[in-house]
N, C-alpha and C positions, 0 to 999 in steps of 0.2 A: 556511531563516531566512525569515521575513516582515518586512518593513519597513511597520509599522503606520499609517502615513501614507499607504500608497500601496493600501491595501487599501479594496475597496468591495464593500458587500451589495446585490444584487440580489435583490428580493423576485420569488418566482413561483408558481404558482398552487398547487405542491404544497409551497414551504416558501421557500427562499432559496438564491442562490449566493455564495460570497466569491469575490471576482475581484480579482486584483493583474495591472495591465496588461491584456492581453489575454486572459490565462490563468484558467481557473477553477480554485481552488485547491480548492474543497469544493463540495459539493450536499447541503445540510441540510435534512431532509424532515421533515414536521409528523408523518408516522408510518412505521413501516417499510415499504421495500417498494423497489422498484428506482430507481437515478438513471439508467439507460442511458448511462452511461457507463463508464470505466475503474473507477471505484470498485465496480461490481458484481463485475468479474472479480476484482479484488482481495479482496473478501469470499468470492468462491466458491473462491478459492483457500485461504483461511483455513479456512473451513468443511469444505472437503473433503479438505483435506491434513493438518491439523494433527494430529499423533498423541494431542492432550490437551487440556488447556483452557488452558494459560498462552500469552498471546498479549501479546507487545510490538510498540507500534508507534511508530515513528520516524517524525516528521512528522504532526502529528494536524490541523494546519489548523484546520478547524471540522468534522472527523468524517464525511468524506464516507462512507468506508467503513461507517460504523456502522448506517446504514439499510437498505443491503442485506444486512449480516451478521447483524442482529437478525432480520429477516425470514426469514432463512435458518434461525433456530432456535439462532443461537450465544448463550445466554444468559450467559455466563461473563464475568468481570472483564476489562479489558483495561488494561494497563501502558500509558502512553502518554508522548511527551515532544514539544514545542516549544519553541522560542525566543521566542515570541510565542502570549499568551492571548487575544489580540482574538478569533480565529476560536472559542475556545471557549466565550466569552460567549454566542456567538450559537445554537452548538450545544446551551448546556445551556438555554437560553431556548426554543429550538424542540422539543428530545427530551426535556423534564422527564419527560414521562409514561410514556415509552419506552425511553430510551435507556440502560438499567441502569447498573452500576457501571462506570465511567472514571476511572481514578487518572492523572490528568495533572499532570504535572511542566514548568516552565517550565527550559529549562537547554539547553545544548548537548548533541545527538544522542550525540554521541561520548562525552563525557565521563559523560555519563548512564549509557550502557551498560556503560562500563568499571567503573562503580563498582557494579554490579550484580551481587549474589552467586549469586541464583536461576539456572538455567538455563530456557528457554521450549521449547515446542512449536512456535510459529511466531513469527519475527521478520519485521516488514513494515516496509522503507526505504522510505520515501515523501516524501525529503527534496527540498526544491527553493529556489533563491535566486534574488533579480532579476538581471539584468544587463541592459547596452545591449542585447543581442541577445535579450531577454524572460528567461521562468523557465527556468532549466537547473539541472541538478544541482549540487551543491557539490563540491568538490575531493576531500572525504573519502571519497564514494561510491565513489571508484575508488582510494583509496590504503590508510588502517589499518582504515576500517571494515568491507569484507568479510570479513577475518580474525576481526575481533572478534566480528561476526555469527555467524561458525561457532562461536566458542568458547563462544558463549552459548546455543548451541542443545541441548536435552536429547536423549538418545539416540532417534533417529528423528525428531527435529525437521527444521522445514522454513523455509527462508528465501526471502523474496520481496521483489524488488526493481524498484520502478516507476523504468524509465529514460526519461530523454528524448535527443533527438538533440542533438549539439553542432556547432557548424560547425567544420571542418577533422579532425574526427574521425569513422573509420569506425565503423560499428557493431562490427565485431569487436574494435578498440580499446575501446570501451566495454563490452561484454559480457565480456569475456577475464577482467579483474582481478575483475569480480563474481562469477563463474562459479567461478574458479580455487580457491578454499578447499574446495570440496565434492568429493566421491568422485562424485557423480551430479548431472547439471544440466539443464536445460531452458529454452527460451526460448518465450514466448507473443505471437506475432504478430497486431495488432487490425488487422482490415481499414478502420475507419474513424478510425484513430488512428496517429499517430506513435512513441507510445510502445511500449517492448517491456519485457516482464515476464521477468524472469529469477527461475527455481526453482533452488535449490539442496537438497542432503541426501543423508544416506549411504544413504536407505532411498526416496527419490524414485522413484514408478511410471515405468514407460515412457510414453513421450509420447502414445501413442494411449489409453493408461487414463485420462492427464491430461487430454486433450481430451475424453473423455467425462463423467467427473465432472466438470467444469467446465461442459459443454453442459446435461448434465442438472441441476445446481443454477440455471444461469442460467435455463432454462425454466422452473423450479419456482417463482420468483418475478415472472415474466412480463418480465424483462431482455430489451430487442431486443439484447442485447451477445451472446444465443445464436445460435449461428450464424456469427457475426461473427467469429472467431478460430480460430489454427491453433496447433498445439503441435509444437516441433522438440528432438529430443534434440541435445544440444551434445557434440560429441566432444572428449575430453582432447587 
């Protein structure tokens, strides 16, 4: 959830950043390409692991994943949801010529996904909320949402969750509830970021193959995130 009055737009040479407090929520580009941030890894996971074209994005902000995703050749529509549409205005302005079809709803992500009747080849959970300690994950990311995401996956579908550290909670405590609904799960560790990405699905490739796929995709768009991550299988 975004607090509209706390959002700032910072213009950059290649587009703009949507910032809340000290956290970069989105990097919006004027043309498809790498952001050199976590968004590139999320996009690479979508493009290489999704079994088909149906994508749901929980937590759109200003569409930081879209620049690298379109650069990777993903031309399919994206269904997205966010509690604020302030970031979407920035995205639509800068990505007008290349953004493709994004069907964005203003809603609570949990309620939105619960009402959906279609199943998705990939569901990305990239929710965050402001707190006195900075930007953190909402409680539903570790509560009802992981099981609901699992139910909304098509056969062979993949769930991708972008997790943030939380004071007083270990990574095991944060990752466990997100990975638990899935038959197979892995975690992506990022050298330069505290974030951890949790991947889940019935047919998720083994960690070494996931690492190769992500690395190849990131190198293909010239992202500096290539070679700056590792993938580990999560044991049940």
